[in-house]
N, CA, C and O of each residue as an XYZ file, in Angstrom:
432
protein
N       1.751     20.346    -14.807
C       2.422     20.599    -16.054
C       2.207     22.061    -16.424
O       1.069     22.528    -16.440
N       3.271     22.786    -16.719
C       3.117     24.187    -17.099
C       2.296     24.323    -18.380
O       2.334     23.455    -19.253
N       1.562     25.415    -18.476
C       0.711     25.645    -19.636
C       1.516     25.606    -20.934
O       1.033     25.102    -21.948
N       2.736     26.134    -20.908
C       3.566     26.132    -22.115
C       3.890     24.704    -22.545
O       3.963     24.430    -23.743
N       4.084     23.797    -21.606
C       4.357     22.401    -21.942
C       3.125     21.719    -22.499
O       3.225     20.889    -23.402
N       1.939     22.071    -21.954
C       0.705     21.449    -22.433
C       0.459     21.796    -23.889
O      -0.047     20.962    -24.640
N       0.806     23.006    -24.306
C       0.611     23.398    -25.694
C       1.509     22.593    -26.621
O       1.124     22.300    -27.753
N       2.700     22.231    -26.156
C       3.654     21.503    -26.976
C       3.414     20.000    -26.949
O       3.824     19.297    -27.873
N       2.765     19.501    -25.921
C       2.594     18.068    -25.745
C       1.634     17.488    -26.783
O       0.633     18.113    -27.133
N       1.946     16.301    -27.263
C       1.047     15.635    -28.208
C      -0.131     15.002    -27.482
O      -1.157     14.726    -28.103
N      -0.004     14.765    -26.172
C      -1.081     14.145    -25.415
C      -2.169     15.138    -25.043
O      -3.326     14.745    -24.900
N      -1.834     16.417    -24.881
C      -2.796     17.433    -24.485
C      -2.954     18.446    -25.608
O      -2.011     19.152    -25.965
N      -4.142     18.505    -26.150
C      -4.436     19.489    -27.189
C      -5.811     20.068    -26.903
O      -6.672     19.385    -26.349
N      -6.021     21.316    -27.275
C      -7.353     21.881    -27.071
C      -8.414     21.003    -27.727
O      -8.181     20.403    -28.776
N      -9.579     20.938    -27.094
C     -10.686     20.089    -27.544
C     -10.940     20.205    -29.045
O     -11.107     19.189    -29.718
N     -10.971     21.419    -29.578
C     -11.275     21.624    -30.997
C     -10.171     21.114    -31.915
O     -10.405     20.914    -33.107
N      -8.979     20.904    -31.380
C      -7.855     20.476    -32.217
C      -7.855     18.972    -32.460
O      -7.122     18.493    -33.325
N      -8.653     18.225    -31.724
C      -8.670     16.768    -31.854
C      -9.928     16.310    -32.565
O     -11.028     16.748    -32.228
N      -9.779     15.440    -33.540
C     -10.932     14.901    -34.250
C     -11.173     13.440    -33.878
O     -12.314     12.979    -33.936
N     -10.120     12.692    -33.494
C     -10.296     11.278    -33.200
C     -10.785     11.074    -31.768
O     -10.875     12.021    -30.987
N     -11.101      9.817    -31.436
C     -11.641      9.480    -30.114
C     -10.724      9.975    -29.009
O      -9.504      9.815    -29.066
N     -11.334     10.570    -28.015
C     -10.541     11.082    -26.914
C     -11.399     11.176    -25.672
O     -12.621     11.030    -25.723
N     -10.742     11.422    -24.568
C     -11.403     11.615    -23.285
C     -11.210     13.067    -22.872
O     -10.080     13.554    -22.820
N     -12.293     13.754    -22.580
C     -12.197     15.166    -22.195
C     -11.777     15.281    -20.743
O     -12.271     14.546    -19.888
N     -10.886     16.182    -20.468
C     -10.399     16.435    -19.125
C     -10.466     17.927    -18.850
O     -10.028     18.732    -19.672
N     -11.003     18.298    -17.715
C     -11.091     19.718    -17.389
C      -9.803     20.153    -16.711
O      -9.396     19.587    -15.696
N      -9.191     21.129    -17.266
C      -7.967     21.697    -16.692
C      -8.314     23.008    -15.996
O      -9.475     23.417    -15.969
N      -7.328     23.647    -15.450
C      -7.537     24.901    -14.733
C      -8.158     25.956    -15.642
O      -7.964     25.941    -16.858
N      -8.892     26.854    -15.044
C      -9.492     28.015    -15.717
C     -10.455     27.649    -16.845
O     -10.474     28.293    -17.893
N     -11.236     26.628    -16.619
C     -12.309     26.231    -17.537
C     -11.822     25.791    -18.917
O     -12.596     25.802    -19.874
N     -10.589     25.416    -19.028
C     -10.089     24.913    -20.317
C     -10.295     23.407    -20.362
O     -10.012     22.711    -19.388
N     -10.780     22.909    -21.473
C     -10.973     21.471    -21.631
C      -9.854     20.938    -22.502
O      -9.529     21.511    -23.542
N      -9.264     19.825    -22.062
C      -8.187     19.199    -22.805
C      -8.605     17.801    -23.174
O      -9.377     17.162    -22.458
N      -8.108     17.337    -24.265
C      -8.464     16.034    -24.782
C      -7.240     15.123    -24.717
O      -6.189     15.446    -25.269
N      -7.382     13.982    -24.039
C      -6.296     13.019    -23.927
C      -6.655     11.810    -24.770
O      -7.759     11.280    -24.644
N      -5.768     11.373    -25.608
C      -6.012     10.234    -26.480
C      -6.339      8.985    -25.676
O      -5.736      8.740    -24.631
N      -7.293      8.194    -26.160
C      -7.653      6.943    -25.504
C      -6.722      5.807    -25.912
O      -6.890      4.671    -25.469
N      -5.756      6.110    -26.744
C      -4.822      5.097    -27.231
C      -4.140      4.362    -26.076
O      -3.864      3.168    -26.190
N      -3.868      5.047    -24.979
C      -3.145      4.444    -23.863
C      -4.042      4.096    -22.682
O      -3.540      3.807    -21.596
N      -5.358      4.118    -22.871
C      -6.278      3.788    -21.777
C      -5.984      2.384    -21.262
O      -5.838      1.440    -22.039
N      -5.900      2.264    -19.950
C      -5.700      0.967    -19.324
C      -4.271      0.481    -19.277
O      -4.023     -0.627    -18.801
N      -3.315      1.271    -19.756
C      -1.922      0.816    -19.759
C      -1.142      1.286    -18.539
O       0.003      0.875    -18.347
N      -1.734      2.130    -17.719
C      -1.065      2.623    -16.523
C      -1.007      1.507    -15.486
O      -2.024      0.874    -15.204
N       0.156      1.260    -14.923
C       0.302      0.232    -13.907
C       0.295      0.828    -12.507
O       0.552      0.125    -11.530
N       0.006      2.098    -12.409
C      -0.086      2.789    -11.124
C      -1.518      3.301    -10.961
O      -2.327      3.209    -11.884
N      -1.817      3.834     -9.796
C      -3.154      4.367     -9.538
C      -3.415      5.580    -10.423
O      -2.631      6.529    -10.441
N      -4.528      5.538    -11.157
C      -4.891      6.640    -12.053
C      -5.661      7.735    -11.333
O      -5.505      8.917    -11.639
N      -6.495      7.337    -10.371
C      -7.312      8.323     -9.648
C      -7.583      7.814     -8.239
O      -7.725      6.613     -8.011
N      -7.651      8.748     -7.303
C      -7.934      8.429     -5.904
C      -9.034      9.350     -5.396
O      -9.037     10.548     -5.680
N      -9.967      8.780     -4.644
C     -11.021      9.571     -4.018
C     -10.956      9.372     -2.519
O     -11.010      8.239     -2.039
N     -10.840     10.461     -1.775
C     -10.918     10.430     -0.315
C     -12.385     10.573      0.040
O     -12.953     11.660     -0.078
N     -13.006      9.479      0.477
C     -14.459      9.458      0.674
C     -14.876      9.550      2.134
O     -16.069      9.553      2.440
N     -13.900      9.625      3.041
C     -14.191      9.817      4.463
C     -15.058      8.727      5.057
O     -14.829      7.539      4.831
N     -16.060      9.146      5.823
C     -16.924      8.204      6.540
C     -17.832      7.388      5.629
O     -18.470      6.441      6.091
N     -17.905      7.729      4.359
C     -18.736      6.979      3.414
C     -18.023      5.746      2.864
O     -18.589      5.015      2.052
N     -16.786      5.512      3.300
C     -15.980      4.423      2.745
C     -16.710      3.075      2.783
O     -16.828      2.407      1.755
N     -17.200      2.674      3.962
C     -17.827      1.356      4.094
C     -19.068      1.213      3.215
O     -19.267      0.171      2.591
N     -19.900      2.246      3.163
C     -21.107      2.150      2.329
C     -20.754      2.132      0.841
O     -21.417      1.459      0.052
N     -19.717      2.867      0.461
C     -19.276      2.848     -0.943
C     -18.726      1.477     -1.292
O     -18.989      0.967     -2.381
N     -17.967      0.871     -0.386
C     -17.460     -0.485     -0.619
C     -18.614     -1.460     -0.829
O     -18.571     -2.280     -1.746
N     -19.638     -1.380      0.006
C     -20.802     -2.262     -0.129
C     -21.485     -2.052     -1.477
O     -21.872     -3.015     -2.139
N     -21.631     -0.803     -1.875
C     -22.276     -0.500     -3.163
C     -21.462     -1.051     -4.326
O     -22.017     -1.658     -5.241
N     -20.143     -0.841     -4.292
C     -19.289     -1.351     -5.366
C     -19.335     -2.875     -5.433
O     -19.424     -3.444     -6.521
N     -19.276     -3.541     -4.278
C     -19.364     -5.008     -4.250
C     -20.700     -5.478     -4.818
O     -20.743     -6.437     -5.589
N     -21.796     -4.806     -4.440
C     -23.124     -5.176     -4.927
C     -23.234     -5.036     -6.443
O     -24.012     -5.741     -7.086
N     -22.449     -4.121     -7.006
C     -22.462     -3.915     -8.458
C     -21.484     -4.841     -9.179
O     -21.337     -4.766    -10.399
N     -20.813     -5.715     -8.419
C     -19.928     -6.692     -9.031
C     -18.497     -6.249     -9.263
O     -17.766     -6.890    -10.018
N     -18.087     -5.163     -8.627
C     -16.714     -4.683     -8.787
C     -15.752     -5.682     -8.150
O     -15.973     -6.142     -7.029
N     -14.689     -6.012     -8.870
C     -13.634     -6.881     -8.362
C     -12.505     -6.007     -7.853
O     -12.049     -5.107     -8.557
N     -12.053     -6.263     -6.638
C     -11.022     -5.437     -6.024
C      -9.643     -6.043     -6.215
O      -9.474     -7.261     -6.256
N      -8.663     -5.159     -6.332
C      -7.267     -5.561     -6.461
C      -6.701     -5.794     -5.065
O      -7.077     -5.117     -4.108
N      -5.799     -6.752     -4.962
C      -5.145     -7.051     -3.688
C      -3.648     -6.891     -3.874
O      -3.060     -7.470     -4.787
N      -3.034     -6.100     -2.998
C      -1.607     -5.819     -3.084
C      -0.917     -6.139     -1.761
O      -1.515     -6.013     -0.692
N       0.339     -6.552     -1.841
C       1.181     -6.720     -0.656
C       1.927     -5.413     -0.461
O       2.955     -5.177     -1.096
N       1.409     -4.566      0.417
C       1.997     -3.254      0.652
C       2.546     -3.185      2.066
O       1.869     -3.597      3.008
N       3.764     -2.672      2.234
C       4.366     -2.585      3.566
C       3.505     -1.766      4.526
O       3.038     -0.677      4.191
N       3.306     -2.312      5.719
C       2.560     -1.592      6.740
C       1.051     -1.741      6.649
O       0.331     -1.247      7.517
N       0.557     -2.414      5.613
C      -0.889     -2.597      5.457
C      -1.234     -4.076      5.601
O      -0.496     -4.946      5.137
N      -2.353     -4.346      6.243
C      -2.897     -5.704      6.289
C      -4.212     -5.684      5.529
O      -4.884     -4.656      5.447
N      -4.563     -6.822      4.981
C      -5.804     -6.876      4.219
C      -6.897     -7.527      5.048
O      -6.713     -8.605      5.611
N      -8.031     -6.857      5.111
C      -9.232     -7.381      5.746
C     -10.272     -7.514      4.651
O     -10.985     -6.559      4.341
N     -10.359     -8.697      4.068
C     -11.211     -8.903      2.900
C     -10.615     -8.161      1.723
O      -9.477     -8.422      1.333
N     -11.364     -7.248      1.158
C     -10.897     -6.458      0.012
C     -10.299     -5.120      0.427
O      -9.861     -4.345     -0.423
N     -10.279     -4.844      1.731
C      -9.829     -3.549      2.244
C      -8.424     -3.665      2.816
O      -8.133     -4.567      3.602
N      -7.560     -2.742      2.412
C      -6.215     -2.642      2.982
C      -6.285     -1.682      4.168
O      -6.828     -0.583      4.056
N      -5.727     -2.109      5.311
C      -5.893     -1.362      6.559
C      -4.539     -1.105      7.211
O      -3.667     -1.974      7.222
N      -4.375      0.102      7.756
C      -3.223      0.466      8.582
C      -3.725      1.463      9.615
O      -3.948      2.631      9.297
N      -3.905      1.008     10.849
C      -4.456      1.894     11.879
C      -5.869      2.312     11.500
O      -6.741      1.464     11.304
N      -6.100      3.633     11.394
C      -7.429      4.122     11.015
C      -7.597      4.245      9.503
O      -8.695      4.523      9.023
N      -6.515      4.040      8.750
C      -6.570      4.120      7.289
C      -7.238      2.878      6.715
O      -6.937      1.755      7.121
N      -8.151      3.090      5.763
C      -8.748      2.018      4.984
C      -8.662      2.431      3.523
O      -8.967      3.572      3.176
N      -8.250      1.511      2.676
C      -8.175      1.806      1.250
C      -8.506      0.577      0.420
O      -8.321     -0.556      0.866
N      -8.993      0.810     -0.779
C      -9.300     -0.279     -1.692
C      -8.997      0.169     -3.116
O      -9.213      1.325     -3.477
N      -8.496     -0.758     -3.909
C      -8.163     -0.492     -5.303
C      -9.006     -1.382     -6.198
O      -9.303     -2.524     -5.848
N      -9.387     -0.860     -7.344
C     -10.151     -1.626     -8.333
C      -9.872     -1.030     -9.699
O      -9.277      0.043     -9.798
N     -10.292     -1.710    -10.746
C     -10.034     -1.232    -12.105
C     -11.328     -0.816    -12.782
O     -12.385     -1.406    -12.558
N     -11.225      0.214    -13.616
C     -12.369      0.606    -14.437
C     -12.422     -0.339    -15.641
O     -11.524     -1.166    -15.806
N     -13.453     -0.234    -16.482
C     -13.568     -1.148    -17.625
C     -12.380     -1.098    -18.597
O     -12.145     -2.059    -19.329
N     -11.632      0.012    -18.609
C     -10.463      0.115    -19.484
C      -9.199     -0.418    -18.823
O      -8.141     -0.445    -19.453
N      -9.290     -0.844    -17.565
C      -8.118     -1.388    -16.866
C      -7.338     -0.377    -16.067
O      -6.292     -0.720    -15.516
N      -7.804      0.861    -15.977
C      -7.129      1.871    -15.163
C      -7.368      1.564    -13.682
O      -8.476      1.196    -13.292
N      -6.339      1.715    -12.872
C      -6.446      1.420    -11.442
C      -7.007      2.634    -10.702
O      -6.487      3.744    -10.818
N      -8.073      2.402     -9.943
C      -8.749      3.447     -9.182
C      -8.659      3.109     -7.697
O      -8.531      1.939     -7.335
N      -8.724      4.120     -6.839
C      -8.492      3.926     -5.401
C      -9.443      4.786     -4.602
O      -9.619      5.970     -4.890
N     -10.051      4.191     -3.603
C     -10.826      4.970     -2.630
C     -10.178      4.780     -1.260
O      -9.607      3.729     -0.968
N     -10.277      5.816     -0.424
C      -9.751      5.725      0.925
C     -10.632      6.515      1.872
O     -11.383      7.400      1.463
N     -10.522      6.176      3.141
C     -11.421      6.776      4.136
C     -10.886      8.050      4.760
O     -11.507      8.568      5.688
N      -9.796      8.563      4.308
C      -9.176      9.740      4.917
C      -9.700     11.021      4.292
O      -9.287     12.112      4.682
């Protein structure tokens, strides 16, 4: 999003401009932006993805041990092996944070 659009947007305002509950987000050049929590958990798409490489399997074990419930999707070209979606050497898993936002880890 261009900087000029961020200044005009009601969703992105400089940290000092917001008084109500918000989530701080670091933008380019050390600027912090505040996004309203009003819409937390309403996204039906992946909110964040982490490429964790060779740590994928150990991270999956840790998340399972902590009681994380994984999402299961019917995605073209992917087969599910337990909670992991697999296509060739690709492995991915989706889960939700406490606010319902969809998060994704992958081994690439």
